[in-house]
NUDRENLUM-201523 format. One line per field, with one value per atom (N, C-alpha, C): residue number from 1; atom name; x, y, z. Coordinates in Angstrom, 3 decimals, padded with zeros to 6 digits. Example, Ala and Ser with C-alpha at 12.3 -4.5 7.8 and 13.67 -1.06 7.14 Angstrom:
2
k: c(1  1  1  2  2  2) .
a: c(N  CA  C  N  CA  C) .
X: c(013.190  012.300  013.200  012.850  013.670  012.900) .
Y: c(-005.690  -004.500  -003.300  -002.250  -001.060  000.030) .
Z: c(007.800  007.800  007.800  007.080  007.140  007.870) .
This chain:
71
k: c(1  1  1  2  2  2  3  3  3  4  4  4  5  5  5  6  6  6  7  7  7  8  8  8  9  9  9  10  10  10  11  11  11  12  12  12  13  13  13  14  14  14  15  15  15  16  16  16  17  17  17  18  18  18  19  19  19  20  20  20  21  21  21  22  22  22  23  23  23  24  24  24  25  25  25  26  26  26  27  27  27  28  28  28  29  29  29  30  30  30  31  31  31  32  32  32  33  33  33  34  34  34  35  35  35  36  36  36  37  37  37  38  38  38  39  39  39  40  40  40  41  41  41  42  42  42  43  43  43  44  44  44  45  45  45  46  46  46  47  47  47  48  48  48  49  49  49  50  50  50  51  51  51  52  52  52  53  53  53  54  54  54  55  55  55  56  56  56  57  57  57  58  58  58  59  59  59  60  60  60  61  61  61  62  62  62  63  63  63  64  64  64  65  65  65  66  66  66  67  67  67  68  68  68  69  69  69  70  70  70  71  71  71) .
a: c(N  CA  C  N  CA  C  N  CA  C  N  CA  C  N  CA  C  N  CA  C  N  CA  C  N  CA  C  N  CA  C  N  CA  C  N  CA  C  N  CA  C  N  CA  C  N  CA  C  N  CA  C  N  CA  C  N  CA  C  N  CA  C  N  CA  C  N  CA  C  N  CA  C  N  CA  C  N  CA  C  N  CA  C  N  CA  C  N  CA  C  N  CA  C  N  CA  C  N  CA  C  N  CA  C  N  CA  C  N  CA  C  N  CA  C  N  CA  C  N  CA  C  N  CA  C  N  CA  C  N  CA  C  N  CA  C  N  CA  C  N  CA  C  N  CA  C  N  CA  C  N  CA  C  N  CA  C  N  CA  C  N  CA  C  N  CA  C  N  CA  C  N  CA  C  N  CA  C  N  CA  C  N  CA  C  N  CA  C  N  CA  C  N  CA  C  N  CA  C  N  CA  C  N  CA  C  N  CA  C  N  CA  C  N  CA  C  N  CA  C  N  CA  C  N  CA  C  N  CA  C  N  CA  C  N  CA  C  N  CA  C  N  CA  C  N  CA  C) .
X: c(020.206  021.645  022.322  023.450  024.206  025.510  025.374  026.563  026.575  027.780  027.947  029.060  028.938  029.952  030.890  032.180  033.211  034.154  035.056  036.044  037.438  038.335  039.727  040.590  041.872  042.815  043.282  043.419  043.671  044.744  045.693  046.722  046.193  046.083  045.533  046.517  047.771  048.766  048.825  049.000  049.170  047.979  047.029  045.850  045.996  047.125  047.317  046.281  045.880  044.906  045.459  044.889  045.320  044.113  044.001  042.920  043.138  042.059  042.133  042.615  043.595  044.094  042.998  043.127  042.184  042.779  041.918  042.297  041.065  041.257  040.145  039.069  039.487  038.571  037.746  038.008  037.255  038.164  037.693  038.494  038.701  039.909  040.191  039.493  039.303  038.627  039.649  039.438  040.347  039.817  040.670  040.335  041.467  041.291  042.361  043.493  044.643  045.791  046.087  045.145  045.330  044.270  044.712  043.788  043.668  042.445  042.269  041.257  041.407  040.488  039.472  038.203  037.160  036.955  037.502  037.354  038.431  039.705  040.797  041.514  041.253  041.868  043.234  043.723  045.030  045.015  046.115  046.227  047.494  047.399  048.565  048.423  049.552  049.510  048.926  048.226  047.676  048.836  048.704  049.772  050.061  051.312  051.728  052.087  051.855  052.214  052.562  053.621  054.095  054.371  054.775  055.116  053.928  052.730  051.523  050.640  049.884  048.983  047.889  047.573  046.480  045.155  044.118  042.795  041.799  040.656  039.603  038.776  038.373  037.418  036.508  035.309  034.351  034.670  034.480  034.574  033.341  032.824  031.642  032.115  031.665  032.035  030.804  030.930  029.848  029.979  029.125  029.211  029.000  028.108  027.846  029.124  029.808  031.063  032.148  032.191  033.197  033.060  031.838  031.601  031.638  030.838  030.697  031.783  032.471  033.543  034.751  034.845  035.982  035.723  034.507  034.174  034.639) .
Y: c(021.648  021.838  020.593  020.813  019.720  019.516  019.261  019.083  017.685  017.164  015.842  015.921  015.111  015.080  013.909  014.206  013.185  013.295  012.337  012.403  012.524  013.113  013.246  013.122  012.840  012.823  014.255  014.647  016.035  016.113  017.033  017.279  018.346  018.009  018.948  020.055  019.928  020.949  022.042  021.641  022.644  022.758  021.822  021.889  021.211  020.535  019.826  018.713  018.433  017.375  016.376  015.180  014.102  013.200  012.681  011.743  010.435  009.769  008.466  007.447  006.609  005.616  004.654  004.171  003.207  001.807  000.816  -000.592  -001.340  -002.249  -003.020  -002.102  -000.934  -000.024  000.878  000.880  001.773  002.305  003.354  003.969  003.012  003.066  002.271  002.928  002.169  002.671  002.853  003.863  004.154  003.543  002.762  002.158  002.499  003.543  003.991  004.585  003.917  004.410  003.527  002.663  001.730  001.966  002.058  002.067  000.632  000.171  -001.204  -001.275  -002.341  -002.595  -003.620  -003.263  -004.181  -005.346  -005.254  -006.350  -007.417  -006.987  -007.969  -008.071  -007.134  -007.188  -006.527  -005.927  -005.261  -004.136  -003.994  -002.946  -002.139  -000.825  000.055  001.077  001.622  002.657  003.936  004.669  005.957  006.887  007.687  008.618  009.610  010.054  011.042  012.337  013.444  014.760  015.635  016.399  017.253  016.413  015.141  014.267  013.667  013.834  013.340  012.628  011.617  010.904  011.830  011.675  012.448  011.840  012.663  012.221  012.402  011.732  011.897  013.133  013.834  014.930  014.957  015.474  015.600  016.842  016.739  017.915  017.928  019.105  019.260  019.639  018.867  019.109  019.592  020.727  021.264  020.644  019.674  018.946  019.866  020.819  021.753  022.511  023.021  023.746  022.805  021.606  020.614  020.257  020.111  019.707  020.906  021.928  023.049  024.107  024.113  025.077  024.807  023.604  023.231  023.480  023.881  024.120  025.476) .
Z: c(-001.393  -001.388  -001.945  -002.509  -003.111  -002.351  -001.070  -000.241  000.348  000.555  001.130  002.177  003.227  004.278  004.015  003.944  003.788  004.974  005.104  006.175  005.579  006.364  005.969  007.217  007.019  008.124  008.351  009.621  009.987  011.065  010.890  011.903  012.851  014.130  015.113  015.471  015.042  015.364  014.295  013.029  011.968  011.023  011.102  010.243  008.892  008.662  007.389  007.254  006.027  005.778  004.774  004.800  003.911  003.665  002.449  002.154  002.905  003.246  003.902  002.871  003.216  002.257  001.800  000.569  000.004  000.038  000.195  000.110  -000.394  -001.299  -001.879  -002.468  -002.976  -003.639  -002.741  -001.426  -000.532  000.567  001.253  002.306  003.469  004.039  005.228  006.420  007.489  008.688  009.802  010.637  011.736  013.022  013.679  014.970  015.925  016.711  017.597  016.783  016.769  016.007  014.796  014.424  013.312  012.242  010.992  009.858  009.384  009.137  008.685  007.556  006.753  005.645  006.119  006.034  006.496  005.531  004.314  003.347  003.501  003.530  003.546  004.887  005.812  007.130  007.225  006.144  006.161  007.187  007.923  008.935  008.714  008.908  008.876  010.002  010.435  011.468  010.884  011.707  011.277  010.935  009.882  009.506  010.629  010.678  011.668  010.951  011.630  011.098  012.282  012.190  013.296  014.544  014.357  015.476  016.206  015.671  016.336  015.316  015.767  014.857  014.352  013.077  012.492  012.950  013.007  013.447  012.302  012.411  011.410  011.732  010.683  010.863  009.643  009.853  008.759  007.941  006.645  005.781  004.891  004.640  003.796  002.394  001.413  000.022  -000.731  -001.397  -002.221  -003.609  -003.909  -005.176  -006.374  -006.236  -007.332  -007.684  -006.681  -006.895  -007.421  -006.883  -007.284  -008.767  -009.228  -010.620  -011.569  -011.272  -012.202  -012.043  -010.918  -010.712  -011.593  -012.134  -012.977  -014.456  -014.800  -016.213  -016.679) .
């Protein structure tokens, strides 16, 4: 199989999703309610949606579909 597990920010109320912000060329990490960059130490508050902080969840991406589905 050509699948990979990635993470995304997820609203537990409405199901909206958002990509994890990048810093120093890589995804920031979530620690409680703070996103931080492990390279430079920059910190930002976790995004909010529907009045509540978004949480991390795993998503499975089918690489075959992602690459060849666009041809």
